[in-house]
N, C-alpha and C positions, 0 to 999 in steps of 0.2 A: 564411576560410569564415562565412558569415554565420549568425546564429543567428534562427529562426522561432519568433515566438510563434504556439503553435498551441493552439485550442480545441476539448477533445473533449466533446461533449455525449452523454450516455448515457441513452435515457428507455425506459419500457415500451414495447412494440409495441402499436399499437392496441386490440388485441384482449385483451391482459392487463390481470389487475384490476390496480389503483393503489391500495391501501388508505390509504396515506398522503396522497395527492392527496385522497380521497373525506373523509378524517377532517378535512384543513384544511378542505375546501369547507363540508360540513355542521357542523362544531363550532366554526368560528372564523367563516367567512365569512357564512355563512346567519343563524348565532346574531346577528350582528352587524349586521345589515340589509344585507349585500352582495347581496341576490336578482338584482341583474343580472349577478351573475358565474355562470354555468351549470354550469362544470366545471372542475376543476385536476386537473394533471397534474406529477408531479414528476418529476424527473429529476437526475441528477448531471454536474456542470461541472467539466473538469478543464483546467486551463491550464497547458501545458508549454511550457518554451524548449528547444530543439530545432537543434544545429547541424545543417547540411545542404548539400548544395550548391546544391540549388533547392527551390522550394515544393512539387513533387511527392514529392520525397524526404523531406524533413520531414512530410508528411501519412501516405507510407508508413510512414516508423518509429514514428509516433504509433499506427496503425491497428496495425500488426502488435504493437506492445509491448501494447495492450489485448485483443488475441487471444492472443497466445502468455502472457501471462499471467493470464488469466481475469477481469482487471478487470470484463468485463461477461459476461453469458451471452448467447451469440446468439440461444439460443431464444426466449427472454422480452424481450430488449432489443433496441432499435434503435441504432447506434452513429454518430455523424456528426463527421466531422474538419472542421475550416477553419482557413485560415491568417488570422490577424488582425493580421500585420505583421512587420516585422524590427527586431531591437534592434540598434541602433548599438553 
């Protein structure tokens, strides 16, 4: 059975406040003359290696784990799951 490298990106929903992103933007970037950067949003990146029969099963396993184990809050966060490759 192949092992898939699965990327899970968890971000705040567009209307949700992002205090960490705002702090990085205001206190680091703008104060250090990066005024061309207009906004920062912060998220979590999880890289998983998953045994599965195909890509769809690997994505489903990752998404189900994130939901079942409350790795993210579906009310406040969005969760995107992508296959990044197969590990030989």
